[in-house]
C-alpha positions as a Python dict, from the first residue, in 0.01 Angstrom:
ca = {
    (1, 'M'): (0, 0, 0),
    (2, 'D'): (-335, -175, 44),
    (3, 'V'): (-321, -554, 54),
    (4, 'S'): (-549, -723, -197),
    (5, 'N'): (-550, -1081, -325),
    (6, 'D'): (-780, -993, -615),
    (7, 'L'): (-666, -1092, -962),
    (8, 'A'): (-515, -823, -1185),
    (9, 'L'): (-457, -1020, -1504),
    (10, 'E'): (-414, -705, -1712),
    (11, 'C'): (-84, -654, -1529),
    (12, 'L'): (56, -980, -1670),
    (13, 'I'): (63, -816, -2012),
    (14, 'A'): (368, -597, -2072),
    (15, 'P'): (304, -237, -2185),
    (16, 'R'): (270, -196, -2560),
    (17, 'N'): (238, 99, -2791),
    (18, 'P'): (-140, 152, -2825),
    (19, 'A'): (-91, 237, -3193),
    (20, 'D'): (85, -93, -3257),
    (21, 'V'): (-216, -294, -3368),
    (22, 'D'): (-260, -569, -3622),
    (23, 'P'): (-437, -524, -3961),
    (24, 'N'): (-774, -601, -3796),
    (25, 'N'): (-727, -308, -3559),
    (26, 'R'): (-682, -536, -3260),
    (27, 'R'): (-388, -578, -3030),
    (28, 'T'): (-210, -907, -3092),
    (29, 'D'): (-263, -1192, -2847),
    (30, 'P'): (-51, -1210, -2532),
    (31, 'N'): (276, -1382, -2617),
    (32, 'L'): (370, -1730, -2497),
    (33, 'R'): (561, -1598, -2196),
    (34, 'E'): (266, -1388, -2081),
    (35, 'Q'): (31, -1680, -2135),
    (36, 'S'): (264, -1903, -1930),
    (37, 'M'): (255, -1652, -1643),
    (38, 'Y'): (-125, -1652, -1667),
    (39, 'R'): (-139, -2034, -1665),
    (40, 'S'): (104, -2068, -1373),
    (41, 'L'): (-76, -1810, -1160),
    (42, 'L'): (-415, -1973, -1208),
    (43, 'S'): (-267, -2317, -1147),
    (44, 'E'): (-154, -2211, -801),
    (45, 'M'): (-476, -2017, -741),
    (46, 'G'): (-671, -2333, -822),
    (47, 'A'): (-488, -2518, -543),
    (48, 'V'): (-575, -2232, -307),
    (49, 'M'): (-947, -2237, -390),
    (50, 'A'): (-1005, -2615, -427),
    (51, 'V'): (-1228, -2776, -162),
    (52, 'P'): (-1002, -2920, 112),
    (53, 'A'): (-1044, -3279, 234),
    (54, 'L'): (-1168, -3212, 586),
    (55, 'E'): (-1366, -3528, 657),
    (56, 'P'): (-1292, -3901, 693),
    (57, 'A'): (-1418, -4177, 465),
    (58, 'D'): (-1729, -4256, 673),
    (59, 'T'): (-2047, -4071, 576),
    (60, 'T'): (-2293, -3917, 819),
    (61, 'G'): (-2547, -4189, 735),
    (62, 'F'): (-2873, -4128, 553),
    (63, 'S'): (-3032, -3971, 864),
    (64, 'G'): (-2734, -3752, 955),
    (65, 'F'): (-2591, -3418, 853),
    (66, 'H'): (-2278, -3218, 929),
    (67, 'F'): (-2251, -2838, 936),
    (68, 'S'): (-1897, -2700, 958),
    (69, 'F'): (-1685, -2387, 949),
    (70, 'D'): (-1355, -2457, 772),
    (71, 'V'): (-1033, -2258, 743),
    (72, 'N'): (-728, -2357, 542),
    (73, 'A'): (-416, -2178, 419),
    (74, 'T'): (-221, -2276, 108),
    (75, 'S'): (135, -2179, 22),
    (76, 'I'): (218, -1996, -300),
    (77, 'S'): (551, -1927, -472),
    (78, 'I'): (533, -1562, -375),
    (79, 'N'): (875, -1476, -521),
    (80, 'N'): (774, -1580, -871),
    (81, 'A'): (692, -1300, -1113),
    (82, 'Y'): (329, -1395, -1162),
    (83, 'W'): (265, -1325, -792),
    (84, 'S'): (508, -1044, -711),
    (85, 'G'): (604, -900, -1050),
    (86, 'Y'): (940, -785, -1183),
    (87, 'K'): (1163, -531, -1013),
    (88, 'Q'): (1161, -199, -1198),
    (89, 'P'): (1435, 69, -1211),
    (90, 'N'): (1246, 279, -955),
    (91, 'G'): (1253, -11, -705),
    (92, 'A'): (884, -98, -739),
    (93, 'N'): (752, -428, -872),
    (94, 'S'): (512, -453, -1166),
    (95, 'L'): (359, -712, -1399),
    (96, 'A'): (221, -928, -1116),
    (97, 'G'): (-111, -1106, -1165),
    (98, 'V'): (-264, -996, -833),
    (99, 'R'): (-310, -652, -679),
    (100, 'H'): (-87, -675, -370),
    (101, 'V'): (-58, -1034, -252),
    (102, 'S'): (-101, -1067, 125),
    (103, 'G'): (175, -1321, 195),
    (104, 'Q'): (325, -1662, 129),
    (105, 'F'): (11, -1839, 257),
    (106, 'L'): (-334, -1750, 124),
    (107, 'P'): (-614, -1822, 375),
    (108, 'V'): (-961, -1937, 267),
    (109, 'A'): (-1264, -1953, 498),
    (110, 'S'): (-1558, -2178, 411),
    (111, 'I'): (-1892, -2299, 538),
    (112, 'M'): (-2010, -2644, 433),
    (113, 'L'): (-2322, -2853, 485),
    (114, 'R'): (-2293, -3228, 427),
    (115, 'K'): (-2591, -3463, 433),
    (116, 'G'): (-2617, -3838, 409),
    (117, 'V'): (-2889, -3942, 166),
    (118, 'W'): (-3072, -4262, 79),
    (119, 'F'): (-2919, -4435, -220),
    (120, 'L'): (-2997, -4805, -270),
    (121, 'P'): (-3036, -5025, 40),
    (122, 'L'): (-2869, -5322, -127),
    (123, 'P'): (-2564, -5522, -16),
    (124, 'F'): (-2233, -5387, -148),
    (125, 'F'): (-2390, -5060, -265),
    (126, 'P'): (-2206, -4755, -135),
    (127, 'S'): (-2343, -4504, 111),
    (128, 'L'): (-2385, -4158, -37),
    (129, 'E'): (-2316, -3814, 107),
    (130, 'V'): (-2378, -3484, -70),
    (131, 'G'): (-2287, -3133, 30),
    (132, 'F'): (-2267, -2772, -73),
    (133, 'G'): (-2109, -2457, 62),
    (134, 'A'): (-1924, -2137, -10),
    (135, 'S'): (-1571, -2013, 45),
    (136, 'N'): (-1387, -1682, 32),
    (137, 'L'): (-1022, -1605, -29),
    (138, 'L'): (-961, -1359, 254),
    (139, 'Q'): (-866, -1003, 162),
    (140, 'S'): (-1020, -1046, -180),
    (141, 'S'): (-1354, -1055, -360),
    (142, 'L'): (-1291, -1412, -485),
    (143, 'F'): (-1557, -1661, -377),
    (144, 'G'): (-1600, -2030, -444),
    (145, 'L'): (-1942, -2194, -477),
    (146, 'N'): (-1880, -2556, -379),
    (147, 'G'): (-2056, -2882, -450),
    (148, 'Y'): (-1956, -3215, -297),
    (149, 'L'): (-2031, -3586, -348),
    (150, 'K'): (-1888, -3883, -158),
    (151, 'F'): (-1943, -4255, -209),
    (152, 'A'): (-1844, -4467, 93),
    (153, 'L'): (-1747, -4790, -80),
    (154, 'H'): (-1688, -4962, 254),
    (155, 'E'): (-1761, -4831, 603),
    (156, 'G'): (-1822, -4978, 942),
    (157, 'Y'): (-1657, -5281, 1103),
    (158, 'H'): (-1494, -5050, 1354),
    (159, 'D'): (-1433, -5336, 1600),
    (160, 'I'): (-1181, -5495, 1363),
    (161, 'P'): (-882, -5329, 1188),
    (162, 'I'): (-1041, -5282, 846),
    (163, 'P'): (-1040, -4921, 721),
    (164, 'S'): (-1334, -4741, 570),
    (165, 'I'): (-1283, -4658, 201),
    (166, 'A'): (-1454, -4384, 0),
    (167, 'A'): (-1434, -4190, -324),
    (168, 'R'): (-1528, -3826, -341),
    (169, 'A'): (-1563, -3555, -602),
    (170, 'T'): (-1599, -3179, -564),
    (171, 'V'): (-1672, -2893, -798),
    (172, 'T'): (-1601, -2524, -734),
    (173, 'R'): (-1719, -2233, -946),
    (174, 'I'): (-1517, -1917, -891),
    (175, 'A'): (-1715, -1595, -851),
    (176, 'G'): (-1596, -1239, -802),
    (177, 'A'): (-1328, -1263, -1072),
    (178, 'P'): (-1478, -1096, -1381),
    (179, 'Q'): (-1162, -1143, -1587),
    (180, 'I'): (-1194, -1523, -1597),
    (181, 'D'): (-1442, -1808, -1603),
    (182, 'M'): (-1293, -2076, -1375),
    (183, 'T'): (-1418, -2418, -1262),
    (184, 'L'): (-1227, -2658, -1035),
    (185, 'I'): (-1304, -3031, -1029),
    (186, 'T'): (-1137, -3276, -790),
    (187, 'V'): (-1166, -3657, -783),
    (188, 'E'): (-1006, -3838, -490),
    (189, 'G'): (-993, -4157, -291),
    (190, 'L'): (-955, -4175, 86),
    (191, 'M'): (-956, -4424, 371),
    (192, 'S'): (-994, -4386, 745),
    (193, 'K'): (-1021, -4591, 1063),
    (194, 'A'): (-1221, -4491, 1371),
    (195, 'F'): (-1101, -4560, 1726),
    (196, 'G'): (-1321, -4512, 2031),
    (197, 'A'): (-1198, -4364, 2360),
    (198, 'Q'): (-1380, -4432, 2686),
    (199, 'G'): (-1708, -4466, 2501),
    (200, 'T'): (-1738, -4087, 2467),
    (201, 'M'): (-1501, -3980, 2189),
    (202, 'T'): (-1406, -4108, 1844),
    (203, 'F'): (-1068, -4048, 1684),
    (204, 'E'): (-1059, -4108, 1308),
    (205, 'P'): (-731, -4058, 1120),
    (206, 'Y'): (-758, -4055, 742),
    (207, 'L'): (-542, -4020, 432),
    (208, 'G'): (-592, -4009, 58),
    (209, 'G'): (-503, -3849, -269),
    (210, 'G'): (-640, -3747, -604),
    (211, 'V'): (-632, -3503, -890),
    (212, 'M'): (-769, -3161, -980),
    (213, 'W'): (-873, -3026, -1318),
    (214, 'N'): (-871, -2649, -1345),
    (215, 'I'): (-1088, -2535, -1637),
    (216, 'V'): (-1016, -2169, -1716),
    (217, 'R'): (-1149, -1946, -1990),
    (218, 'S'): (-1046, -1584, -2027),
    (219, 'N'): (-1301, -1305, -2039),
    (220, 'V'): (-1221, -968, -2195),
    (221, 'I'): (-941, -797, -2002),
    (222, 'D'): (-893, -423, -2020),
    (223, 'T'): (-521, -344, -2017),
    (224, 'A'): (-593, 29, -1980),
    (225, 'P'): (-872, 33, -1721),
    (226, 'T'): (-817, 400, -1631),
    (227, 'F'): (-902, 512, -1985),
    (228, 'D'): (-1270, 555, -2061),
    (229, 'L'): (-1334, 428, -2413),
    (230, 'Y'): (-1487, 761, -2523),
    (231, 'R'): (-1393, 1016, -2256),
    (232, 'G'): (-1080, 909, -2068),
    (233, 'D'): (-817, 983, -2331),
    (234, 'P'): (-892, 1262, -2582),
    (235, 'S'): (-718, 1074, -2862),
    (236, 'F'): (-977, 793, -2830),
    (237, 'S'): (-1247, 1016, -2968),
    (238, 'T'): (-1067, 1058, -3297),
    (239, 'T'): (-1105, 835, -3600),
    (240, 'M'): (-769, 673, -3531),
    (241, 'G'): (-813, 682, -3154),
    (242, 'L'): (-1108, 444, -3130),
    (243, 'P'): (-921, 146, -3281),
    (244, 'A'): (-633, 223, -3045),
    (245, 'A'): (-875, 217, -2751),
    (246, 'L'): (-1031, -110, -2864),
    (247, 'S'): (-682, -259, -2893),
    (248, 'Q'): (-656, -236, -2514),
    (249, 'K'): (-923, -508, -2479),
    (250, 'V'): (-739, -841, -2465),
    (251, 'T'): (-849, -1202, -2426),
    (252, 'F'): (-609, -1482, -2340),
    (253, 'P'): (-655, -1760, -2597),
    (254, 'T'): (-812, -2081, -2466),
    (255, 'Q'): (-558, -2320, -2316),
    (256, 'D'): (-569, -2688, -2229),
    (257, 'N'): (-713, -2761, -1885),
    (258, 'I'): (-465, -2740, -1597),
    (259, 'F'): (-393, -3069, -1418),
    (260, 'R'): (-260, -3097, -1059),
    (261, 'W'): (-244, -3379, -803),
    (262, 'R'): (-243, -3380, -423),
    (263, 'L'): (-192, -3611, -125),
    (264, 'F'): (-355, -3538, 210),
    (265, 'A'): (-393, -3666, 566),
    (266, 'G'): (-594, -3556, 866),
    (267, 'L'): (-748, -3644, 1200),
    (268, 'N'): (-1114, -3608, 1292),
    (269, 'V'): (-1220, -3601, 1659),
    (270, 'H'): (-1590, -3654, 1732),
    (271, 'Y'): (-1742, -3590, 2075),
    (272, 'A'): (-2122, -3594, 2111),
    (273, 'I'): (-2232, -3365, 1827),
    (274, 'L'): (-1903, -3172, 1811),
    (275, 'S'): (-1665, -3258, 1525),
    (276, 'I'): (-1312, -3114, 1500),
    (277, 'T'): (-1069, -3188, 1217),
    (278, 'G'): (-706, -3102, 1143),
    (279, 'Y'): (-570, -3143, 791),
    (280, 'F'): (-253, -3128, 579),
    (281, 'S'): (-214, -3168, 202),
    (282, 'Y'): (69, -3158, -49),
    (283, 'W'): (21, -3041, -408),
    (284, 'G'): (260, -3161, -675),
    (285, 'A'): (432, -2902, -894),
    (286, 'G'): (294, -2799, -1232),
    (287, 'E'): (369, -3027, -1524),
    (288, 'D'): (620, -2778, -1674),
    (289, 'N'): (782, -2663, -1350),
    (290, 'S'): (1137, -2731, -1468),
    (291, 'Y'): (1091, -2564, -1807),
    (292, 'D'): (1320, -2270, -1888),
    (293, 'V'): (1092, -1996, -2021),
    (294, 'S'): (1383, -1839, -2206),
    (295, 'R'): (1348, -2129, -2450),
    (296, 'L'): (1004, -2010, -2561),
    (297, 'P'): (1010, -1883, -2920),
    (298, 'G'): (1009, -1509, -2979),
    (299, 'P'): (758, -1334, -3207),
    (300, 'A'): (971, -1397, -3518),
    (301, 'D'): (969, -1774, -3454),
    (302, 'V'): (599, -1819, -3373),
    (303, 'G'): (369, -1961, -3638),
    (304, 'A'): (-3, -2032, -3660),
    (305, 'T'): (-198, -2263, -3429),
    (306, 'P'): (-148, -2623, -3550),
    (307, 'S'): (-458, -2818, -3646),
    (308, 'G'): (-617, -2991, -3348),
    (309, 'A'): (-422, -2794, -3086),
    (310, 'A'): (-567, -2561, -2823),
    (311, 'A'): (-609, -2201, -2938),
    (312, 'A'): (-318, -2084, -2721),
    (313, 'C'): (-70, -2327, -2879),
    (314, 'R'): (155, -2218, -3164),
    (315, 'R'): (394, -2369, -3417),
    (316, 'D'): (757, -2318, -3325),
    (317, 'N'): (915, -2230, -3659),
    (318, 'R'): (1259, -2321, -3529),
    (319, 'D'): (1183, -2694, -3536),
    (320, 'M'): (818, -2698, -3659),
    (321, 'S'): (700, -2845, -3327),
    (322, 'T'): (386, -2746, -3136),
    (323, 'I'): (450, -2536, -2828),
    (324, 'C'): (188, -2435, -2571),
    (325, 'P'): (186, -2208, -2264),
    (326, 'K'): (370, -2367, -1971),
    (327, 'D'): (249, -2440, -1617),
    (328, 'L'): (552, -2335, -1412),
    (329, 'S'): (374, -2357, -1075),
    (330, 'Y'): (570, -2489, -779),
    (331, 'S'): (465, -2757, -532),
    (332, 'Q'): (233, -2625, -262),
    (333, 'F'): (101, -2741, 71),
    (334, 'S'): (-209, -2662, 273),
    (335, 'V'): (-287, -2676, 642),
    (336, 'G'): (-636, -2634, 778),
    (337, 'G'): (-896, -2712, 1035),
    (338, 'S'): (-1268, -2754, 1073),
    (339, 'V'): (-1512, -2713, 1359),
    (340, 'G'): (-1865, -2841, 1308),
    (341, 'L'): (-2178, -3000, 1442),
    (342, 'R'): (-2248, -3355, 1330),
    (343, 'F'): (-2590, -3504, 1395),
}
């Protein structure tokens, strides 16, 4: 079995009778359980692909820049169905949201360029650092295109025990995943304190925390990718077959943005132009982690989308409440390192 961390969102949708279509000749939307598996998977994948915090609060200064190669690995709840699927009578697993997940930790390799830039040379105005880069989830075709902005609200005074303080924001656009449109935004605060050693090296521990918004929109997902619309299955060329073929094209309804938080700490060592960083972060569990999915309403108890709610939300006819897909993701942690040149 070939290992692949590529998304396979069509596998989150349980098999249906192709002839079982609604009056508009379309397959009905994925049910609330399937949408919850979709939301939970992408919540954990967002933590995997988010830009790690691999630098202290101090900027490079407006004349400096920092080029680095970064590697980090993030844990996933590999035993959950959205990663590994459900055990079938033949012993195989199916209905997982990835091809063949590589393991409990998903490694991401990145290159980043950070540059200090001139902002406003006025007292109490922050220093500014911008950056961009690219990352790849190993053993997959998923790439992240990363942008980075850091305001150093206070830096310097390294001869007295006052830490440097900064705020940073990152944005990541996911590429190589045609089934979804996904954007990750993080906003975080951090502080650090530099200590010199023998006038040749600088040790700078740092810590911080912040939040991530995962903005996901579903593209069209083909639940029968081996069937050519006109040639793959002979029945599709018939008058009744074409609607059945079109019913295999599914889109997950738009959900509310996914929200996660993280805490992190690290140590940067700077010698001449060489910069080395070690890093650890903890991601809090999804907001619905303790929810029992067996409590989700079945098809007979699901009503229309209430006014003002996200498209994926439905009315629960049992108590007339609004119920939305659940983020069941577990807490995660990341470890990583960076080697770079800082001028």
